[in-house]
Biopython code that builds the backbone (N, CA, C, O; Angstrom):
import numpy as np
from Bio.PDB.StructureBuilder import StructureBuilder

atoms = [
    (1, "MET", "N", (-81.492, 248.600, 45.125)),
    (1, "MET", "CA", (-81.399, 247.417, 45.951)),
    (1, "MET", "C", (-80.297, 246.471, 45.446)),
    (1, "MET", "O", (-79.577, 245.863, 46.237)),
    (2, "ARG", "N", (-80.180, 246.358, 44.111)),
    (2, "ARG", "CA", (-79.149, 245.492, 43.545)),
    (2, "ARG", "C", (-77.759, 245.979, 43.933)),
    (2, "ARG", "O", (-76.867, 245.172, 44.198)),
    (3, "VAL", "N", (-77.576, 247.274, 43.967)),
    (3, "VAL", "CA", (-76.282, 247.845, 44.325)),
    (3, "VAL", "C", (-75.935, 247.471, 45.759)),
    (3, "VAL", "O", (-74.792, 247.117, 46.049)),
    (4, "LEU", "N", (-76.910, 247.548, 46.656)),
    (4, "LEU", "CA", (-76.700, 247.207, 48.059)),
    (4, "LEU", "C", (-76.339, 245.730, 48.214)),
    (4, "LEU", "O", (-75.439, 245.389, 48.981)),
    (5, "VAL", "N", (-77.030, 244.864, 47.498)),
    (5, "VAL", "CA", (-76.742, 243.431, 47.552)),
    (5, "VAL", "C", (-75.350, 243.153, 46.986)),
    (5, "VAL", "O", (-74.604, 242.342, 47.534)),
    (6, "SER", "N", (-75.004, 243.824, 45.893)),
    (6, "SER", "CA", (-73.680, 243.639, 45.295)),
    (6, "SER", "C", (-72.576, 244.097, 46.242)),
    (6, "SER", "O", (-71.552, 243.427, 46.375)),
    (7, "LEU", "N", (-72.782, 245.240, 46.902)),
    (7, "LEU", "CA", (-71.797, 245.731, 47.860)),
    (7, "LEU", "C", (-71.660, 244.788, 49.052)),
    (7, "LEU", "O", (-70.551, 244.538, 49.524)),
    (8, "ALA", "N", (-72.770, 244.273, 49.530)),
    (8, "ALA", "CA", (-72.730, 243.337, 50.657)),
    (8, "ALA", "C", (-71.995, 242.060, 50.264)),
    (8, "ALA", "O", (-71.187, 241.544, 51.037)),
    (9, "ALA", "N", (-72.269, 241.554, 49.075)),
    (9, "ALA", "CA", (-71.602, 240.338, 48.607)),
    (9, "ALA", "C", (-70.105, 240.578, 48.421)),
    (9, "ALA", "O", (-69.289, 239.735, 48.794)),
    (10, "ALA", "N", (-69.745, 241.720, 47.848)),
    (10, "ALA", "CA", (-68.330, 242.042, 47.652)),
    (10, "ALA", "C", (-67.616, 242.194, 48.989)),
    (10, "ALA", "O", (-66.477, 241.751, 49.139)),
    (11, "SER", "N", (-68.275, 242.816, 49.955)),
    (11, "SER", "CA", (-67.683, 242.971, 51.290)),
    (11, "SER", "C", (-67.468, 241.618, 51.951)),
    (11, "SER", "O", (-66.427, 241.376, 52.561)),
    (12, "LEU", "N", (-68.449, 240.744, 51.827)),
    (12, "LEU", "CA", (-68.339, 239.410, 52.419)),
    (12, "LEU", "C", (-67.190, 238.631, 51.792)),
    (12, "LEU", "O", (-66.428, 237.976, 52.503)),
    (13, "VAL", "N", (-67.058, 238.693, 50.487)),
    (13, "VAL", "CA", (-65.962, 238.012, 49.800)),
    (13, "VAL", "C", (-64.623, 238.591, 50.243)),
    (13, "VAL", "O", (-63.674, 237.840, 50.471)),
    (14, "ALA", "N", (-64.532, 239.904, 50.369)),
    (14, "ALA", "CA", (-63.282, 240.541, 50.797)),
    (14, "ALA", "C", (-62.904, 240.119, 52.209)),
    (14, "ALA", "O", (-61.728, 239.895, 52.496)),
    (15, "ILE", "N", (-63.880, 240.010, 53.083)),
    (15, "ILE", "CA", (-63.602, 239.595, 54.463)),
    (15, "ILE", "C", (-63.113, 238.153, 54.503)),
    (15, "ILE", "O", (-62.166, 237.835, 55.222)),
    (16, "ILE", "N", (-63.746, 237.295, 53.744)),
    (16, "ILE", "CA", (-63.364, 235.877, 53.740)),
    (16, "ILE", "C", (-61.980, 235.690, 53.121)),
    (16, "ILE", "O", (-61.157, 234.950, 53.660)),
    (17, "VAL", "N", (-61.718, 236.349, 52.003)),
    (17, "VAL", "CA", (-60.452, 236.192, 51.297)),
    (17, "VAL", "C", (-59.303, 236.835, 52.065)),
    (17, "VAL", "O", (-58.203, 236.283, 52.100)),
    (18, "ALA", "N", (-59.536, 237.980, 52.675)),
    (18, "ALA", "CA", (-58.467, 238.730, 53.330)),
    (18, "ALA", "C", (-58.374, 238.457, 54.828)),
    (18, "ALA", "O", (-57.770, 239.242, 55.560)),
    (19, "SER", "N", (-58.954, 237.371, 55.284)),
    (19, "SER", "CA", (-58.892, 237.095, 56.722)),
    (19, "SER", "C", (-57.454, 236.770, 57.118)),
    (19, "SER", "O", (-56.766, 236.039, 56.406)),
    (20, "PRO", "N", (-56.999, 237.306, 58.242)),
    (20, "PRO", "CA", (-55.616, 237.065, 58.663)),
    (20, "PRO", "C", (-55.411, 235.609, 59.075)),
    (20, "PRO", "O", (-56.314, 234.954, 59.597)),
    (21, "VAL", "N", (-54.224, 235.137, 58.829)),
    (21, "VAL", "CA", (-53.870, 233.775, 59.209)),
    (21, "VAL", "C", (-53.187, 233.839, 60.572)),
    (21, "VAL", "O", (-52.185, 234.534, 60.744)),
    (22, "ALA", "N", (-53.726, 233.124, 61.514)),
    (22, "ALA", "CA", (-53.146, 233.119, 62.856)),
    (22, "ALA", "C", (-52.015, 232.094, 62.917)),
    (22, "ALA", "O", (-52.149, 230.970, 62.434)),
    (23, "ALA", "N", (-50.925, 232.497, 63.506)),
    (23, "ALA", "CA", (-49.796, 231.583, 63.675)),
    (23, "ALA", "C", (-50.070, 230.647, 64.840)),
    (23, "ALA", "O", (-50.658, 231.040, 65.848)),
    (24, "ARG", "N", (-49.641, 229.421, 64.690)),
    (24, "ARG", "CA", (-49.783, 228.452, 65.775)),
    (24, "ARG", "C", (-48.508, 228.463, 66.597)),
    (24, "ARG", "O", (-47.406, 228.562, 66.056)),
    (25, "THR", "N", (-48.668, 228.361, 67.907)),
    (25, "THR", "CA", (-47.530, 228.298, 68.815)),
    (25, "THR", "C", (-47.843, 227.279, 69.898)),
    (25, "THR", "O", (-48.964, 227.214, 70.402)),
    (26, "VAL", "N", (-46.844, 226.488, 70.247)),
    (26, "VAL", "CA", (-47.037, 225.503, 71.310)),
    (26, "VAL", "C", (-45.797, 225.484, 72.199)),
    (26, "VAL", "O", (-44.668, 225.604, 71.724)),
    (27, "ARG", "N", (-46.038, 225.332, 73.498)),
    (27, "ARG", "CA", (-44.936, 225.191, 74.460)),
    (27, "ARG", "C", (-44.883, 223.721, 74.858)),
    (27, "ARG", "O", (-45.888, 223.137, 75.263)),
    (28, "MET", "N", (-43.707, 223.139, 74.738)),
    (28, "MET", "CA", (-43.545, 221.721, 75.062)),
    (28, "MET", "C", (-42.532, 221.563, 76.189)),
    (28, "MET", "O", (-41.566, 222.320, 76.278)),
    (29, "GLU", "N", (-42.757, 220.588, 77.037)),
    (29, "GLU", "CA", (-41.769, 220.195, 78.046)),
    (29, "GLU", "C", (-41.481, 218.719, 77.846)),
    (29, "GLU", "O", (-42.391, 217.890, 77.846)),
    (30, "THR", "N", (-40.222, 218.403, 77.678)),
    (30, "THR", "CA", (-39.792, 217.026, 77.472)),
    (30, "THR", "C", (-38.972, 216.594, 78.677)),
    (30, "THR", "O", (-38.025, 217.275, 79.071)),
    (31, "VAL", "N", (-39.340, 215.462, 79.259)),
    (31, "VAL", "CA", (-38.663, 214.941, 80.450)),
    (31, "VAL", "C", (-37.901, 213.681, 80.058)),
    (31, "VAL", "O", (-38.448, 212.778, 79.424)),
    (32, "VAL", "N", (-36.621, 213.635, 80.447)),
    (32, "VAL", "CA", (-35.773, 212.466, 80.182)),
    (32, "VAL", "C", (-35.146, 212.038, 81.504)),
    (32, "VAL", "O", (-34.626, 212.866, 82.252)),
    (33, "ALA", "N", (-35.199, 210.746, 81.783)),
    (33, "ALA", "CA", (-34.638, 210.210, 83.031)),
    (33, "ALA", "C", (-33.113, 210.292, 83.015)),
    (33, "ALA", "O", (-32.473, 210.136, 81.975)),
    (34, "LEU", "N", (-32.551, 210.540, 84.198)),
    (34, "LEU", "CA", (-31.095, 210.587, 84.369)),
    (34, "LEU", "C", (-30.621, 209.298, 85.023)),
    (34, "LEU", "O", (-31.220, 208.825, 85.989)),
    (35, "GLY", "N", (-29.541, 208.731, 84.490)),
    (35, "GLY", "CA", (-28.931, 207.570, 85.131)),
    (35, "GLY", "C", (-28.186, 207.987, 86.389)),
    (35, "GLY", "O", (-28.274, 207.333, 87.428)),
    (36, "ASP", "N", (-27.456, 209.082, 86.277)),
    (36, "ASP", "CA", (-26.761, 209.676, 87.424)),
    (36, "ASP", "C", (-26.655, 211.175, 87.160)),
    (36, "ASP", "O", (-27.097, 211.650, 86.114)),
    (37, "ARG", "N", (-26.081, 211.916, 88.088)),
    (37, "ARG", "CA", (-26.020, 213.373, 87.947)),
    (37, "ARG", "C", (-24.668, 213.860, 87.420)),
    (37, "ARG", "O", (-24.292, 215.010, 87.647)),
    (38, "SER", "N", (-23.943, 212.996, 86.724)),
    (38, "SER", "CA", (-22.659, 213.413, 86.152)),
    (38, "SER", "C", (-22.908, 214.335, 84.951)),
    (38, "SER", "O", (-23.975, 214.300, 84.338)),
    (39, "GLU", "N", (-21.918, 215.147, 84.635)),
    (39, "GLU", "CA", (-22.057, 216.083, 83.521)),
    (39, "GLU", "C", (-22.327, 215.373, 82.189)),
    (39, "GLU", "O", (-23.187, 215.826, 81.433)),
    (40, "PRO", "N", (-21.621, 214.271, 81.874)),
    (40, "PRO", "CA", (-21.930, 213.574, 80.616)),
    (40, "PRO", "C", (-23.368, 213.045, 80.571)),
    (40, "PRO", "O", (-24.008, 213.086, 79.521)),
    (41, "SER", "N", (-23.877, 212.549, 81.703)),
    (41, "SER", "CA", (-25.259, 212.051, 81.736)),
    (41, "SER", "C", (-26.253, 213.179, 81.514)),
    (41, "SER", "O", (-27.247, 213.008, 80.809)),
    (42, "ILE", "N", (-25.984, 214.332, 82.118)),
    (42, "ILE", "CA", (-26.871, 215.486, 81.950)),
    (42, "ILE", "C", (-26.854, 215.961, 80.501)),
    (42, "ILE", "O", (-27.906, 216.247, 79.928)),
    (43, "LYS", "N", (-25.661, 216.046, 79.903)),
    (43, "LYS", "CA", (-25.556, 216.465, 78.504)),
    (43, "LYS", "C", (-26.287, 215.494, 77.581)),
    (43, "LYS", "O", (-26.989, 215.913, 76.660)),
    (44, "GLN", "N", (-26.122, 214.202, 77.829)),
    (44, "GLN", "CA", (-26.790, 213.197, 77.007)),
    (44, "GLN", "C", (-28.308, 213.306, 77.143)),
    (44, "GLN", "O", (-29.031, 213.209, 76.151)),
    (45, "ALA", "N", (-28.791, 213.506, 78.369)),
    (45, "ALA", "CA", (-30.232, 213.636, 78.596)),
    (45, "ALA", "C", (-30.778, 214.894, 77.918)),
    (45, "ALA", "O", (-31.861, 214.861, 77.333)),
    (46, "LEU", "N", (-30.035, 216.003, 77.992)),
    (46, "LEU", "CA", (-30.463, 217.229, 77.311)),
    (46, "LEU", "C", (-30.505, 217.033, 75.799)),
    (46, "LEU", "O", (-31.435, 217.489, 75.133)),
    (47, "GLN", "N", (-29.505, 216.360, 75.268)),
    (47, "GLN", "CA", (-29.470, 216.085, 73.826)),
    (47, "GLN", "C", (-30.676, 215.238, 73.414)),
    (47, "GLN", "O", (-31.325, 215.518, 72.406)),
    (48, "GLU", "N", (-30.965, 214.208, 74.197)),
    (48, "GLU", "CA", (-32.107, 213.336, 73.904)),
    (48, "GLU", "C", (-33.420, 214.116, 73.991)),
    (48, "GLU", "O", (-34.297, 213.953, 73.143)),
    (49, "ALA", "N", (-33.555, 214.961, 75.013)),
    (49, "ALA", "CA", (-34.767, 215.769, 75.167)),
    (49, "ALA", "C", (-34.925, 216.736, 73.994)),
    (49, "ALA", "O", (-36.029, 216.933, 73.486)),
    (50, "PHE", "N", (-33.820, 217.333, 73.574)),
    (50, "PHE", "CA", (-33.862, 218.264, 72.448)),
    (50, "PHE", "C", (-34.292, 217.556, 71.168)),
    (50, "PHE", "O", (-35.153, 218.051, 70.440)),
    (51, "GLU", "N", (-33.699, 216.410, 70.896)),
    (51, "GLU", "CA", (-34.038, 215.672, 69.680)),
    (51, "GLU", "C", (-35.488, 215.202, 69.703)),
    (51, "GLU", "O", (-36.159, 215.208, 68.671)),
    (52, "THR", "N", (-35.973, 214.795, 70.870)),
    (52, "THR", "CA", (-37.372, 214.387, 70.999)),
    (52, "THR", "C", (-38.297, 215.573, 70.731)),
    (52, "THR", "O", (-39.293, 215.441, 70.020)),
    (53, "SER", "N", (-37.965, 216.730, 71.302)),
    (53, "SER", "CA", (-38.765, 217.940, 71.073)),
    (53, "SER", "C", (-38.744, 218.340, 69.606)),
    (53, "SER", "O", (-39.772, 218.719, 69.044)),
    (54, "LEU", "N", (-37.582, 218.257, 68.994)),
    (54, "LEU", "CA", (-37.439, 218.607, 67.583)),
    (54, "LEU", "C", (-38.295, 217.701, 66.704)),
    (54, "LEU", "O", (-38.988, 218.179, 65.807)),
    (55, "ARG", "N", (-38.250, 216.398, 66.960)),
    (55, "ARG", "CA", (-39.081, 215.460, 66.187)),
    (55, "ARG", "C", (-40.562, 215.780, 66.361)),
    (55, "ARG", "O", (-41.327, 215.727, 65.398)),
    (56, "GLY", "N", (-40.969, 216.111, 67.585)),
    (56, "GLY", "CA", (-42.365, 216.463, 67.840)),
    (56, "GLY", "C", (-42.780, 217.725, 67.101)),
    (56, "GLY", "O", (-43.865, 217.785, 66.522)),
    (57, "ALA", "N", (-41.914, 218.735, 67.119)),
    (57, "ALA", "CA", (-42.223, 219.995, 66.431)),
    (57, "ALA", "C", (-42.349, 219.775, 64.926)),
    (57, "ALA", "O", (-43.261, 220.306, 64.292)),
    (58, "VAL", "N", (-41.446, 219.002, 64.364)),
    (58, "VAL", "CA", (-41.493, 218.709, 62.929)),
    (58, "VAL", "C", (-42.754, 217.911, 62.601)),
    (58, "VAL", "O", (-43.411, 218.183, 61.597)),
    (59, "ALA", "N", (-43.096, 216.934, 63.431)),
    (59, "ALA", "CA", (-44.284, 216.110, 63.194)),
    (59, "ALA", "C", (-45.568, 216.941, 63.242)),
    (59, "ALA", "O", (-46.532, 216.639, 62.539)),
    (60, "MET", "N", (-45.578, 217.984, 64.069)),
    (60, "MET", "CA", (-46.758, 218.849, 64.165)),
    (60, "MET", "C", (-46.773, 219.932, 63.092)),
    (60, "MET", "O", (-47.724, 220.709, 63.014)),
    (61, "GLY", "N", (-45.730, 219.992, 62.264)),
    (61, "GLY", "CA", (-45.698, 220.932, 61.155)),
    (61, "GLY", "C", (-45.163, 222.311, 61.488)),
    (61, "GLY", "O", (-45.394, 223.260, 60.738)),
    (62, "PHE", "N", (-44.452, 222.440, 62.599)),
    (62, "PHE", "CA", (-43.895, 223.738, 62.962)),
    (62, "PHE", "C", (-42.591, 223.982, 62.211)),
    (62, "PHE", "O", (-41.845, 223.046, 61.923)),
    (63, "SER", "N", (-42.326, 225.245, 61.898)),
    (63, "SER", "CA", (-41.125, 225.577, 61.141)),
    (63, "SER", "C", (-40.024, 226.191, 61.998)),
    (63, "SER", "O", (-38.892, 226.333, 61.536)),
    (64, "ARG", "N", (-40.337, 226.556, 63.231)),
    (64, "ARG", "CA", (-39.339, 227.164, 64.123)),
    (64, "ARG", "C", (-39.477, 226.580, 65.520)),
    (64, "ARG", "O", (-40.565, 226.219, 65.969)),
    (65, "MET", "N", (-38.321, 226.501, 66.195)),
    (65, "MET", "CA", (-38.329, 226.025, 67.571)),
    (65, "MET", "C", (-37.203, 226.704, 68.324)),
    (65, "MET", "O", (-36.120, 226.922, 67.780)),
    (66, "ARG", "N", (-37.467, 227.039, 69.584)),
    (66, "ARG", "CA", (-36.405, 227.597, 70.427)),
    (66, "ARG", "C", (-36.518, 227.004, 71.818)),
    (66, "ARG", "O", (-37.602, 226.640, 72.273)),
    (67, "VAL", "N", (-35.384, 226.917, 72.476)),
    (67, "VAL", "CA", (-35.340, 226.416, 73.847)),
    (67, "VAL", "C", (-35.678, 227.574, 74.767)),
    (67, "VAL", "O", (-35.088, 228.650, 74.666)),
    (68, "SER", "N", (-36.634, 227.350, 75.671)),
    (68, "SER", "CA", (-37.010, 228.422, 76.596)),
    (68, "SER", "C", (-36.528, 228.153, 78.012)),
    (68, "SER", "O", (-36.630, 229.029, 78.871)),
    (69, "GLY", "N", (-36.006, 226.961, 78.272)),
    (69, "GLY", "CA", (-35.465, 226.686, 79.594)),
    (69, "GLY", "C", (-35.136, 225.216, 79.772)),
    (69, "GLY", "O", (-35.594, 224.360, 79.014)),
    (70, "ALA", "N", (-34.335, 224.942, 80.788)),
    (70, "ALA", "CA", (-33.962, 223.564, 81.116)),
    (70, "ALA", "C", (-33.776, 223.469, 82.622)),
    (70, "ALA", "O", (-33.280, 224.398, 83.260)),
    (71, "ARG", "N", (-34.183, 222.326, 83.185)),
    (71, "ARG", "CA", (-34.011, 222.087, 84.622)),
    (71, "ARG", "C", (-33.434, 220.698, 84.819)),
    (71, "ARG", "O", (-33.810, 219.745, 84.137)),
    (72, "VAL", "N", (-32.521, 220.605, 85.758)),
    (72, "VAL", "CA", (-31.972, 219.312, 86.144)),
    (72, "VAL", "C", (-32.571, 218.979, 87.500)),
    (72, "VAL", "O", (-32.307, 219.662, 88.490)),
    (73, "LEU", "N", (-33.371, 217.935, 87.540)),
    (73, "LEU", "CA", (-33.990, 217.461, 88.771)),
    (73, "LEU", "C", (-33.175, 216.283, 89.299)),
    (73, "LEU", "O", (-32.284, 215.802, 88.599)),
    (74, "PRO", "N", (-33.452, 215.804, 90.511)),
    (74, "PRO", "CA", (-32.649, 214.698, 91.061)),
    (74, "PRO", "C", (-32.592, 213.451, 90.171)),
    (74, "PRO", "O", (-31.565, 212.774, 90.119)),
    (75, "ASP", "N", (-33.691, 213.147, 89.472)),
    (75, "ASP", "CA", (-33.704, 211.916, 88.672)),
    (75, "ASP", "C", (-34.064, 212.139, 87.205)),
    (75, "ASP", "O", (-34.262, 211.171, 86.470)),
    (76, "SER", "N", (-34.152, 213.395, 86.765)),
    (76, "SER", "CA", (-34.519, 213.662, 85.371)),
    (76, "SER", "C", (-34.080, 215.058, 84.934)),
    (76, "SER", "O", (-33.685, 215.897, 85.744)),
    (77, "VAL", "N", (-34.164, 215.269, 83.627)),
    (77, "VAL", "CA", (-33.898, 216.571, 83.014)),
    (77, "VAL", "C", (-35.180, 216.992, 82.311)),
    (77, "VAL", "O", (-35.816, 216.188, 81.629)),
    (78, "VAL", "N", (-35.556, 218.261, 82.482)),
    (78, "VAL", "CA", (-36.745, 218.804, 81.830)),
    (78, "VAL", "C", (-36.295, 219.909, 80.880)),
    (78, "VAL", "O", (-35.637, 220.863, 81.294)),
    (79, "LEU", "N", (-36.650, 219.776, 79.609)),
    (79, "LEU", "CA", (-36.307, 220.776, 78.602)),
    (79, "LEU", "C", (-37.598, 221.417, 78.114)),
    (79, "LEU", "O", (-38.490, 220.726, 77.622)),
    (80, "ALA", "N", (-37.701, 222.734, 78.247)),
    (80, "ALA", "CA", (-38.873, 223.479, 77.780)),
    (80, "ALA", "C", (-38.537, 224.134, 76.448)),
    (80, "ALA", "O", (-37.512, 224.803, 76.318)),
    (81, "THR", "N", (-39.407, 223.939, 75.457)),
    (81, "THR", "CA", (-39.206, 224.526, 74.138)),
    (81, "THR", "C", (-40.495, 225.190, 73.678)),
    (81, "THR", "O", (-41.584, 224.866, 74.153)),
    (82, "ILE", "N", (-40.352, 226.114, 72.755)),
    (82, "ILE", "CA", (-41.501, 226.759, 72.130)),
    (82, "ILE", "C", (-41.363, 226.552, 70.630)),
    (82, "ILE", "O", (-40.347, 226.909, 70.034)),
    (83, "ALA", "N", (-42.395, 225.972, 70.025)),
    (83, "ALA", "CA", (-42.401, 225.743, 68.581)),
    (83, "ALA", "C", (-43.496, 226.599, 67.962)),
    (83, "ALA", "O", (-44.566, 226.773, 68.546)),
    (84, "THR", "N", (-43.222, 227.130, 66.777)),
    (84, "THR", "CA", (-44.193, 227.992, 66.109)),
    (84, "THR", "C", (-44.035, 227.890, 64.601)),
    (84, "THR", "O", (-43.002, 227.449, 64.098)),
    (85, "ASP", "N", (-45.069, 228.301, 63.895)),
    (85, "ASP", "CA", (-44.962, 228.413, 62.445)),
    (85, "ASP", "C", (-44.997, 229.879, 62.030)),
    (85, "ASP", "O", (-45.168, 230.199, 60.854)),
    (86, "GLU", "N", (-44.833, 230.757, 63.005)),
    (86, "GLU", "CA", (-44.842, 232.200, 62.762)),
    (86, "GLU", "C", (-43.486, 232.655, 62.238)),
    (86, "GLU", "O", (-42.444, 232.226, 62.733)),
    (87, "ASP", "N", (-43.506, 233.524, 61.235)),
    (87, "ASP", "CA", (-42.264, 234.122, 60.743)),
    (87, "ASP", "C", (-41.888, 235.248, 61.681)),
    (87, "ASP", "O", (-42.658, 236.188, 61.876)),
    (88, "GLU", "N", (-40.706, 235.154, 62.261)),
    (88, "GLU", "CA", (-40.256, 236.174, 63.195)),
    (88, "GLU", "C", (-39.179, 237.013, 62.534)),
    (88, "GLU", "O", (-38.438, 236.528, 61.679)),
    (89, "ALA", "N", (-39.094, 238.269, 62.932)),
    (89, "ALA", "CA", (-38.128, 239.187, 62.338)),
    (89, "ALA", "C", (-36.741, 239.051, 62.955)),
    (89, "ALA", "O", (-35.776, 239.611, 62.434)),
    (90, "ASP", "N", (-36.630, 238.312, 64.061)),
    (90, "ASP", "CA", (-35.322, 238.194, 64.709)),
    (90, "ASP", "C", (-34.467, 237.134, 64.031)),
    (90, "ASP", "O", (-34.789, 236.673, 62.936)),
    (91, "ASP", "N", (-33.386, 236.752, 64.682)),
    (91, "ASP", "CA", (-32.401, 235.864, 64.072)),
    (91, "ASP", "C", (-32.671, 234.385, 64.290)),
    (91, "ASP", "O", (-31.767, 233.572, 64.096)),
    (92, "ASP", "N", (-33.892, 234.001, 64.689)),
    (92, "ASP", "CA", (-34.188, 232.582, 64.859)),
    (92, "ASP", "C", (-33.996, 231.869, 63.527)),
    (92, "ASP", "O", (-34.228, 232.440, 62.462)),
    (93, "GLN", "N", (-33.566, 230.608, 63.606)),
    (93, "GLN", "CA", (-33.319, 229.844, 62.397)),
    (93, "GLN", "C", (-34.434, 228.837, 62.191)),
    (93, "GLN", "O", (-35.050, 228.375, 63.151)),
    (94, "ASP", "N", (-34.691, 228.498, 60.930)),
    (94, "ASP", "CA", (-35.661, 227.463, 60.631)),
    (94, "ASP", "C", (-35.180, 226.143, 61.209)),
    (94, "ASP", "O", (-33.993, 225.957, 61.477)),
    (95, "LEU", "N", (-36.131, 225.228, 61.395)),
    (95, "LEU", "CA", (-35.772, 223.924, 61.928)),
    (95, "LEU", "C", (-34.824, 223.218, 60.970)),
    (95, "LEU", "O", (-35.170, 222.944, 59.820)),
    (96, "ASP", "N", (-33.685, 222.943, 61.435)),
    (96, "ASP", "CA", (-32.679, 222.207, 60.702)),
    (96, "ASP", "C", (-31.941, 221.412, 61.762)),
    (96, "ASP", "O", (-31.250, 221.989, 62.602)),
    (97, "GLN", "N", (-32.078, 220.100, 61.733)),
    (97, "GLN", "CA", (-31.544, 219.284, 62.822)),
    (97, "GLN", "C", (-30.066, 219.528, 63.052)),
    (97, "GLN", "O", (-29.639, 219.616, 64.203)),
    (98, "GLY", "N", (-29.281, 219.640, 62.016)),
    (98, "GLY", "CA", (-27.848, 219.858, 62.186)),
    (98, "GLY", "C", (-27.546, 221.200, 62.814)),
    (98, "GLY", "O", (-26.727, 221.283, 63.730)),
    (99, "THR", "N", (-28.190, 222.253, 62.340)),
    (99, "THR", "CA", (-27.956, 223.594, 62.874)),
    (99, "THR", "C", (-28.404, 223.692, 64.322)),
    (99, "THR", "O", (-27.682, 224.230, 65.162)),
    (100, "LEU", "N", (-29.597, 223.173, 64.621)),
    (100, "LEU", "CA", (-30.102, 223.244, 65.986)),
    (100, "LEU", "C", (-29.273, 222.384, 66.932)),
    (100, "LEU", "O", (-29.023, 222.775, 68.072)),
    (101, "ARG", "N", (-28.854, 221.233, 66.469)),
    (101, "ARG", "CA", (-28.025, 220.364, 67.302)),
    (101, "ARG", "C", (-26.703, 221.058, 67.618)),
    (101, "ARG", "O", (-26.215, 220.989, 68.747)),
    (102, "GLU", "N", (-26.125, 221.728, 66.619)),
    (102, "GLU", "CA", (-24.868, 222.455, 66.825)),
    (102, "GLU", "C", (-25.068, 223.609, 67.803)),
    (102, "GLU", "O", (-24.199, 223.860, 68.638)),
    (103, "SER", "N", (-26.187, 224.311, 67.717)),
    (103, "SER", "CA", (-26.479, 225.399, 68.658)),
    (103, "SER", "C", (-26.577, 224.873, 70.077)),
    (103, "SER", "O", (-26.096, 225.512, 71.013)),
    (104, "LEU", "N", (-27.197, 223.710, 70.245)),
    (104, "LEU", "CA", (-27.320, 223.116, 71.575)),
    (104, "LEU", "C", (-25.946, 222.738, 72.110)),
    (104, "LEU", "O", (-25.670, 222.946, 73.291)),
    (105, "ARG", "N", (-25.085, 222.191, 71.271)),
    (105, "ARG", "CA", (-23.740, 221.812, 71.720)),
    (105, "ARG", "C", (-22.958, 223.034, 72.192)),
    (105, "ARG", "O", (-22.206, 222.947, 73.163)),
    (106, "LYS", "N", (-23.125, 224.163, 71.523)),
    (106, "LYS", "CA", (-22.407, 225.381, 71.899)),
    (106, "LYS", "C", (-22.847, 225.901, 73.258)),
    (106, "LYS", "O", (-22.053, 226.521, 73.965)),
    (107, "THR", "N", (-24.103, 225.658, 73.639)),
    (107, "THR", "CA", (-24.597, 226.158, 74.925)),
    (107, "THR", "C", (-24.212, 225.258, 76.080)),
    (107, "THR", "O", (-24.341, 225.658, 77.236)),
    (108, "MET", "N", (-23.742, 224.050, 75.799)),
    (108, "MET", "CA", (-23.406, 223.124, 76.893)),
    (108, "MET", "C", (-21.939, 223.176, 77.214)),
    (108, "MET", "O", (-21.477, 222.465, 78.107)),
]
sb = StructureBuilder()
sb.init_structure("model")
sb.init_model(0)
sb.init_chain("A")
sb.init_seg("    ")
for serial, (resi, resn, name, xyz) in enumerate(atoms, 1):
    if name == "N":
        sb.init_residue(resn, " ", resi, " ")
    sb.init_atom(name, np.array(xyz, "f"), 0.0, 1.0, " ", f" {name:<3s}", serial, name[0])
structure = sb.get_structure()
């Protein structure tokens, strides 16, 4: 009986200690008002939306963020991003405001 109890206790400890850690992922949409529909206004609104999303992701403790889409509406810009703390095998970069800001500039 002692052997059975010891095995059960060891199994329980192994399950608790070796439990997988689930990565957190969140999809965010940031809306910024447009003054007009000129290209500089759209770029400025996208930059502001990106920086707002980045600050939110950092505040929530996420280590990675990527842009999943952007829409220009008649009076606003909507930027969709996905933030995660999951380590990915692809070429995504860790959150670094300078690097991410530079990547955004290259896409505009």
